[in-house]
C-alpha positions in Angstrom: -2.5 -3.0 -11.7 -4.5 -5.8 -9.7 -2.7 -7.5 -7.0 0.4 -5.0 -7.3 1.4 -2.0 -4.8 3.4 0.9 -6.2 5.3 3.4 -3.9 6.0 6.8 -5.4 7.5 9.9 -4.1 5.7 13.2 -3.2 6.5 15.0 -6.1 5.8 12.1 -8.7 2.7 12.7 -10.9 -0.5 10.6 -10.6 -1.7 8.8 -13.6 -5.0 10.1 -15.3 -6.8 7.1 -14.3 -5.9 6.8 -10.7 -8.5 8.0 -8.0 -7.2 9.9 -4.7 -8.7 8.4 -1.4 -8.6 10.2 1.9 -10.2 7.6 4.2 -10.3 3.8 4.3 -14.0 3.6 3.6 -13.5 5.7 0.5 -10.4 3.6 -0.6 -12.3 0.5 -0.1 -15.3 1.7 -2.3 -13.2 3.0 -5.0 -11.3 -0.4 -5.0 -14.6 -2.3 -5.2 -15.4 -0.1 -8.3 -12.1 -1.2 -10.0 -10.5 2.0 -9.7 -6.6 2.3 -8.8 -6.7 3.9 -5.6 -3.7 6.4 -4.7 -3.2 7.4 -1.0 -0.8 10.1 0.4 0.7 8.8 3.6 1.9 10.7 6.7 5.5 11.9 6.9 6.1 10.2 10.3 7.5 6.9 9.4 5.6 4.8 12.4 2.2 6.5 10.9 3.1 5.8 7.4 3.8 2.2 8.0 0.6 1.5 9.8 -1.4 3.5 7.1 0.1 1.8 4.1 -0.8 -1.7 5.7 -4.5 -0.5 6.3 -5.0 1.1 3.0 -3.4 -1.8 1.1 -5.8 -4.2 3.0 -8.5 -1.8 2.0 -7.5 -2.2 -1.6 -5.2 0.9 -2.4 -2.5 0.1 -4.8 -0.4 3.4 -5.1 1.2 5.0 -2.0 2.8 8.6 -2.2 5.3 8.7 0.6 8.3 10.7 1.8 11.6 9.6 0.5 12.9 8.7 4.1 9.9 6.3 4.7 9.9 4.5 1.3 11.7 1.4 2.4 9.8 0.8 5.5 6.5 1.4 3.6 7.6 -1.0 1.0 8.3 -3.8 3.6 4.8 -3.2 5.2 3.3 -3.4 1.7 4.9 -6.8 0.9 3.9 -8.3 4.2 0.3 -7.2 3.7 0.3 -8.6 0.1 1.5 -11.9 1.7 -1.2 -11.9 4.4 -3.7 -11.3 1.6 -2.4 -14.2 -0.4 -1.3 -12.0 -3.5 2.4 -13.0 -3.3 4.4 -15.6 -1.6 6.5 -14.8 1.4 10.1 -13.7 1.1 11.3 -16.3 3.6 9.6 -19.2 5.0 10.7 -21.0 8.1 9.4 -24.4 9.6 9.5 -24.4 13.3 10.0 -27.9 14.9 9.7 -28.2 18.6 
């Protein structure tokens, strides 16, 4: 699962090898150990998007989120993966002045 993020729903089961993290330092430590880190995001959409980006930066790979926030969370994760260099941007523009 290296370099790939997964968004799952609140009722979806966790895989046996996944490690649950509840803080950024814990997520970072587990990711450094090579574990697949799963985090449960808040129900508020704004908080979920911010938390997803921060946890992805720390190394989390699986994000449990409410169904209503899944699209926004996915966009935040895609952006974070682009910033980390794990995937190419969805759209590139060249600005010429």
